[in-house]
LODRENGU-819684 format. One line per field, with one value per residue (C-alpha): x, y, z; residue in three letters. Coordinates in nm, 2 decimals. Layout:
N
c1 (X|...)
c2 (Y|...)
c3 (Z|...)
code (ALA|...)
END
This chain:
387
c1 (-0.01|0.11|0.36|0.26|0.34|0.13|-0.10|-0.36|-0.35|-0.26|-0.63|-0.77|-0.57|-0.63|-1.05|-1.03|-0.81|-1.01|-1.09|-0.93|-0.56|-0.47|-0.60|-0.42|-0.10|-0.10|-0.16|0.12|0.36|0.23|0.44|0.19|0.06|0.20|0.57|0.75|0.87|1.22|1.09|0.98|0.82|0.78|0.73|0.64|0.77|0.58|0.81|0.66|0.77|0.74|0.93|0.93|0.61|0.47|0.46|0.11|0.05|0.31|0.17|-0.14|-0.05|0.16|-0.17|-0.39|-0.14|-0.12|-0.47|-0.56|-0.28|-0.42|-0.77|-0.83|-0.48|-0.45|-0.06|-0.04|-0.06|-0.13|0.01|0.34|0.38|0.38|0.56|0.50|0.81|0.83|1.06|1.10|1.21|1.25|1.63|1.71|1.34|1.23|1.14|1.48|1.50|1.87|1.69|1.42|1.68|1.89|1.60|1.56|1.89|1.78|1.48|1.64|1.89|1.54|1.48|1.18|1.07|0.83|0.70|0.64|0.32|0.46|0.61|0.38|0.56|0.65|1.01|1.07|0.92|1.15|1.47|1.39|1.23|1.52|1.64|1.33|1.29|1.59|1.50|1.15|1.03|0.63|0.60|0.22|0.20|-0.11|-0.04|0.25|0.06|0.31|0.24|0.60|0.62|0.41|0.38|0.61|0.58|0.81|0.81|0.95|1.30|1.34|1.13|0.91|1.13|1.45|1.29|1.24|1.58|1.49|1.21|0.88|0.67|0.68|0.49|0.15|-0.05|-0.43|-0.47|-0.50|-0.24|-0.17|-0.23|-0.58|-0.63|-0.78|-1.05|-1.20|-1.16|-1.37|-1.59|-1.65|-1.68|-1.94|-2.13|-2.17|-2.09|-2.26|-2.01|-2.01|-1.79|-1.43|-1.16|-0.84|-0.46|-0.17|0.11|0.36|0.55|0.65|0.42|0.14|0.17|0.18|-0.17|-0.34|-0.23|-0.36|-0.69|-0.71|-0.68|-0.93|-1.17|-1.11|-1.19|-1.52|-1.59|-1.54|-1.33|-1.24|-1.37|-1.07|-0.70|-0.43|-0.07|-0.05|0.14|-0.10|0.06|0.00|-0.37|-0.38|-0.29|-0.54|-0.79|-0.78|-0.80|-1.12|-1.29|-1.20|-1.33|-1.66|-1.70|-1.65|-1.91|-1.67|-1.87|-1.56|-1.23|-0.92|-0.59|-0.27|0.01|0.15|0.00|0.36|0.36|0.03|-0.20|-0.54|-0.48|-0.67|-0.96|-1.00|-0.99|-1.29|-1.53|-1.54|-1.66|-1.81|-1.95|-1.87|-2.09|-1.84|-1.60|-1.24|-1.04|-0.71|-0.48|-0.36|0.02|-0.21|-0.35|-0.23|-0.26|-0.13|-0.41|-0.67|-0.49|-0.45|-0.82|-0.93|-1.35|-1.35|-1.17|-1.51|-1.53|-1.20|-1.22|-0.92|-0.90|-0.67|-0.63|-0.77|-1.05|-0.97|-0.84|-0.45|-0.62|-0.83|-0.57|-0.32|-0.61|-0.66|-0.27|-0.21|-0.53|-0.40|-0.05|-0.15|-0.40|-0.11|0.13|-0.15|-0.19|0.20|0.25|-0.02|0.14|0.47|0.33|0.31|0.68|0.78|0.71|0.98|0.94|0.86|0.57|0.43|0.50|0.32|0.02|0.00|-0.01|-0.33|-0.53|-0.89|-0.95|-0.86|-0.73|-0.39|-0.31|0.07|0.23|0.06|-0.22|-0.53|-0.84|-1.01|-0.96|-1.11|-1.03|-1.18|-1.26|-1.20|-1.35|-1.16|-1.31|-1.11|-1.06|-0.91|-0.94|-1.27|-1.37|-1.71|-1.73|-1.58|-1.52|-1.51|-1.33)
c2 (-0.01|0.35|0.50|0.23|-0.12|-0.33|-0.56|-0.39|-0.15|-0.31|-0.22|-0.39|-0.70|-0.78|-0.71|-0.96|-1.23|-1.19|-1.52|-1.74|-1.64|-1.86|-2.14|-2.04|-2.02|-2.36|-2.47|-2.27|-2.44|-2.78|-2.98|-3.01|-3.35|-3.68|-3.75|-3.72|-4.09|-4.14|-4.13|-3.84|-3.56|-3.20|-2.84|-2.50|-2.19|-1.89|-1.60|-1.31|-1.12|-1.33|-1.09|-0.71|-0.52|-0.68|-1.00|-1.03|-0.99|-1.24|-1.52|-1.45|-1.55|-1.88|-1.97|-1.93|-2.13|-2.44|-2.42|-2.46|-2.72|-2.91|-2.89|-2.89|-3.09|-3.30|-3.26|-3.44|-3.36|-3.62|-3.86|-3.67|-3.56|-3.16|-2.97|-2.59|-2.45|-2.08|-1.82|-1.50|-1.19|-0.96|-0.87|-0.67|-0.70|-0.51|-0.63|-0.65|-0.68|-0.85|-1.12|-1.18|-1.26|-1.47|-1.64|-1.72|-1.83|-2.10|-2.19|-2.26|-2.47|-2.75|-2.95|-3.03|-2.67|-2.54|-2.24|-1.97|-1.78|-1.44|-1.18|-0.98|-0.61|-0.48|-0.35|-0.75|-0.83|-0.62|-0.76|-1.12|-1.12|-1.11|-1.41|-1.62|-1.57|-1.66|-2.02|-1.95|-2.03|-1.86|-1.63|-1.57|-1.28|-1.19|-0.83|-0.68|-0.38|-0.18|-0.12|-0.10|-0.47|-0.50|-0.20|0.08|0.45|0.73|0.71|0.37|0.28|-0.01|-0.12|-0.45|-0.62|-0.54|-0.73|-1.06|-1.11|-1.46|-1.35|-1.54|-1.36|-1.56|-1.30|-1.31|-1.12|-1.17|-0.80|-0.52|-0.24|0.06|0.27|0.17|0.34|0.69|0.49|0.29|0.60|0.81|0.52|0.50|0.86|0.92|0.60|0.56|0.90|1.07|1.33|1.52|1.80|1.79|2.04|1.86|1.94|1.81|1.89|1.96|1.63|1.42|1.16|1.37|1.58|1.21|1.10|1.45|1.38|1.04|1.15|1.46|1.20|0.97|1.25|1.35|0.97|0.96|1.30|1.54|1.83|1.95|2.25|2.40|2.26|2.39|2.27|2.37|2.33|2.11|2.22|2.58|2.67|3.00|2.78|2.54|2.79|2.98|2.66|2.52|2.86|2.90|2.50|2.61|2.92|2.67|2.46|2.14|1.90|1.66|1.74|1.51|1.58|1.44|1.37|1.12|1.11|1.16|1.47|1.64|1.54|1.48|1.84|1.95|1.74|1.92|2.22|2.13|2.19|2.56|2.60|2.24|2.11|1.75|1.57|1.69|1.37|1.42|1.15|1.04|0.74|0.49|0.67|0.87|0.56|0.58|0.61|1.00|1.10|0.97|1.14|1.47|1.47|1.45|1.48|1.51|1.13|0.97|1.15|1.05|0.78|0.60|0.29|-0.02|-0.29|-0.63|-0.77|-0.63|-0.98|-1.07|-1.42|-1.43|-1.30|-1.56|-1.84|-1.72|-1.72|-2.04|-2.22|-2.06|-2.21|-2.57|-2.63|-2.51|-2.78|-3.03|-2.97|-2.98|-3.27|-3.50|-3.39|-3.54|-3.84|-3.82|-3.68|-3.38|-3.08|-2.85|-2.49|-2.39|-2.61|-2.49|-2.12|-2.22|-2.33|-2.05|-1.84|-2.03|-1.96|-1.91|-1.80|-1.57|-1.50|-1.32|-1.08|-1.16|-0.92|-1.12|-0.89|-1.04|-0.95|-0.92|-0.58|-0.55|-0.29|-0.21|0.17|0.26|0.51|0.66|0.61|0.73|0.36|0.29|0.26|0.06|-0.14|0.01|-0.13|-0.33|-0.18|-0.35|-0.20)
c3 (0.01|-0.06|0.23|0.45|0.60|0.42|0.65|0.89|1.15|1.46|1.64|1.32|1.37|1.68|1.64|1.38|1.53|1.83|2.01|1.76|1.79|2.07|1.87|1.56|1.74|1.88|1.49|1.38|1.63|1.49|1.20|0.87|0.82|0.96|1.06|0.70|0.53|0.42|0.07|-0.13|-0.02|-0.11|0.08|0.06|0.23|0.46|0.38|0.63|0.98|1.27|1.50|1.56|1.52|1.24|1.41|1.46|1.05|1.01|1.26|1.11|0.79|0.87|1.09|0.77|0.56|0.82|0.81|0.46|0.44|0.75|0.72|0.31|0.23|0.54|0.52|0.18|-0.18|-0.40|-0.14|-0.09|0.24|0.29|0.53|0.55|0.62|0.82|0.74|0.94|0.73|1.02|1.18|1.46|1.54|1.21|0.89|0.65|0.29|0.32|0.54|0.29|0.04|0.28|0.32|-0.06|-0.06|0.21|0.02|-0.32|-0.13|-0.05|-0.37|-0.20|-0.15|-0.46|-0.41|-0.11|0.04|0.08|0.14|0.30|0.22|-0.09|0.02|0.10|-0.22|-0.45|-0.28|-0.34|-0.67|-0.86|-0.68|-0.69|-1.08|-1.17|-0.99|-1.13|-0.77|-0.74|-0.50|-0.40|-0.16|0.06|0.08|-0.08|-0.31|-0.46|-0.81|-0.90|-0.87|-1.17|-1.35|-1.43|-1.31|-1.34|-0.93|-0.97|-0.85|-1.00|-1.29|-1.32|-1.58|-1.38|-1.09|-1.32|-1.49|-1.64|-1.81|-1.70|-1.41|-1.10|-0.84|-0.78|-0.52|-0.38|-0.34|-0.58|-0.63|-0.41|-0.75|-0.73|-0.38|-0.51|-0.73|-0.47|-0.24|-0.46|-0.56|-0.15|-0.11|-0.41|-0.34|0.01|0.17|-0.12|-0.16|-0.50|-0.44|-0.36|-0.24|-0.25|-0.13|0.02|0.24|-0.08|0.01|-0.23|-0.11|-0.04|-0.40|-0.55|-0.35|-0.45|-0.81|-0.80|-0.64|-0.86|-1.18|-1.01|-1.03|-1.40|-1.48|-1.30|-1.49|-1.18|-1.10|-0.76|-0.66|-0.51|-0.51|-0.30|-0.12|0.25|0.57|0.77|1.10|1.03|1.15|0.96|0.61|0.72|0.80|0.50|0.28|0.46|0.42|0.06|0.06|0.16|-0.02|-0.33|-0.21|-0.13|0.06|0.14|0.17|0.04|0.18|0.08|0.34|0.60|0.97|1.11|0.90|1.06|0.75|1.01|1.16|0.86|0.98|1.34|1.20|0.93|1.23|1.20|0.84|0.80|1.09|1.21|0.87|0.60|0.50|0.56|0.29|0.30|0.13|0.34|0.40|0.70|0.85|1.17|1.53|1.49|1.22|1.52|1.76|1.58|1.47|1.81|1.84|1.46|1.42|1.30|0.99|0.88|0.58|0.38|0.18|0.18|-0.06|0.04|0.24|0.60|0.71|0.65|0.76|0.46|0.22|0.31|0.30|-0.06|-0.14|0.05|-0.20|-0.50|-0.44|-0.32|-0.62|-0.82|-0.67|-0.69|-1.06|-1.10|-0.91|-1.12|-1.43|-1.32|-1.24|-0.87|-0.83|-0.67|-0.95|-1.10|-0.97|-1.32|-1.33|-1.03|-1.12|-1.46|-1.25|-1.04|-1.38|-1.48|-1.15|-1.23|-0.88|-0.86|-1.19|-1.25|-1.56|-1.73|-1.46|-1.16|-1.09|-0.94|-1.13|-0.77|-0.70|-0.38|-0.11|0.25|0.35|0.72|0.91|1.20|1.56|1.92|1.96|1.63|1.26|1.19|0.87|0.70|0.38|0.09|-0.23|-0.53|-0.86)
code (MET|ARG|GLY|ARG|THR|GLU|GLY|LEU|PRO|GLY|ASP|VAL|ILE|ARG|ARG|LEU|LEU|GLY|ALA|ALA|GLY|ALA|LEU|ALA|LEU|PHE|ALA|SER|ALA|CYS|SER|VAL|GLY|PRO|PRO|GLN|PRO|SER|GLY|VAL|LYS|LEU|SER|ILE|GLY|VAL|ASP|VAL|PRO|LEU|THR|GLY|PRO|GLU|ALA|THR|SER|GLY|GLN|ALA|VAL|LEU|ASP|ALA|VAL|ASN|ARG|ILE|ALA|ASN|ASP|GLU|TYR|HIS|GLY|ARG|ILE|GLU|GLY|LEU|PRO|LEU|THR|VAL|ARG|ARG|PHE|ASP|ASP|SER|ALA|ASN|ASN|ARG|ARG|ASP|PRO|ALA|GLN|GLY|GLN|ARG|ASN|LEU|ASP|ARG|MET|LEU|ALA|ASP|SER|THR|LEU|VAL|GLY|VAL|VAL|GLY|PRO|LEU|ASN|SER|ASP|VAL|ALA|ALA|ALA|GLU|LEU|PRO|ILE|ALA|ASN|ALA|ALA|HIS|LEU|ALA|LEU|VAL|SER|PRO|GLY|ALA|SER|SER|ALA|CYS|LEU|THR|ARG|ASN|ALA|SER|THR|CYS|ILE|ARG|PRO|PRO|ALA|GLU|LEU|ARG|PRO|ALA|GLY|PRO|ASN|ASP|PHE|PHE|ARG|VAL|VAL|ALA|SER|ASP|ASP|LEU|GLU|PRO|ALA|ALA|LEU|LEU|GLN|TYR|ALA|THR|GLY|THR|LEU|HIS|ALA|THR|ARG|PHE|ALA|VAL|ALA|SER|ASP|GLY|GLN|ASP|TYR|GLY|LYS|ALA|ALA|ARG|ALA|GLY|PHE|GLU|ALA|ALA|LEU|LYS|LYS|GLY|GLY|LEU|SER|PRO|VAL|LEU|THR|SER|ASP|LEU|ASP|PRO|ASN|SER|GLN|ALA|ALA|ALA|ASP|ALA|PHE|LEU|ALA|ASP|ALA|LYS|THR|ALA|GLY|ALA|ASP|ALA|VAL|PHE|PHE|GLY|GLY|ARG|ASP|ALA|GLY|GLY|ALA|CYS|LYS|VAL|ARG|LEU|ARG|MET|GLN|GLY|PRO|PHE|GLY|THR|THR|ALA|PRO|PHE|LEU|THR|GLU|SER|GLY|ALA|MET|GLY|ALA|THR|CYS|LEU|LYS|ASP|ALA|GLY|GLY|MET|ALA|PRO|GLY|VAL|TYR|SER|VAL|MET|ALA|GLY|THR|GLY|SER|VAL|SER|GLN|GLN|ALA|GLU|THR|ALA|ALA|ARG|VAL|LEU|LEU|ARG|ALA|VAL|THR|ALA|ALA|VAL|LYS|ALA|ASP|GLY|GLY|ASN|VAL|PRO|ALA|ARG|GLU|ASP|VAL|ARG|LEU|ALA|VAL|SER|ARG|SER|THR|ASP|PRO|ARG|PHE|ASP|LEU|ALA|GLY|ASP|THR|ALA|ASP|ARG|VAL|PHE|THR|ALA|TYR|GLN|GLY|GLN|ALA|THR|GLY|TRP|VAL|PRO|ALA|ALA|GLN|VAL|ARG|LEU)
END
């Protein structure tokens, strides 16, 4: 997702996992399937952060993969014992792309490992992709949403082709790319919040200006035009008040602001109370979705809205990724006469998935986003948006 760690806000994760957490943690600690015989076996990897601040999301992914392997495949694929191997892509208590690369080296040294669920984050995916691609190892991500992983843009540091030196695409994701956030946010704002006239601004920083440009492009594509545009320092009450007064005069019934929560983006929401009251929505991209935003918005937090790629549950997304990979492994094992398949055979089978379908770049055809509303207690899922 754009400008923030993929996964979900911590309070949302805790709410979604709920009481099932203890049972899931027990399941993840167990080896998948019966004890392995000395004969033929196969394995898949799960590459996610399992330590540090993102460990909750990573553990949810691992637990989900183990559930699918145990409950739907009973620890075997076409008679072959199946092992789920866990790889922590965190180092020194934070996720680390270099650790992800080291994990890939370990995976490739295991001839029984034929595919991976993960990584969860886009920076780790960008680091791992060239290594995995050279070995035709399929990566099925439940959360890495950066558009630069699949499509070229002027803001991309490395074009997608550079991440795939061997040619055939081996990266697939079950969440939509983050460059579709503006379209999803606009669809929610017009269809659910019934906003029609938008004042659009940013903090003038690179991320904020890119977010503003994306929302303006979505407006244009939807046949709309902003009633007012501006760049301003959200930490300046005078600047925010002047912009909001002009927005009200221009007839705006919603405000979009591009910026990060750490940069004070949501302080503009607090200043809306004077000219707009409490009902006009304040829209922002996922880069502002954090505890700081809600703190800065104060009592006006319930009118803050944003969107994030996916269903709102990292566990559900991981289950989808696991099913995609294990169906592909099953097809490849059958095609190879019950033997451990070549990694290329698994990669090819993933590319032919029908639930969900993937385009040639590995993007899912299921372009689902979750809209979130700010509350005093945290970010709360409000609705799903399908593009």
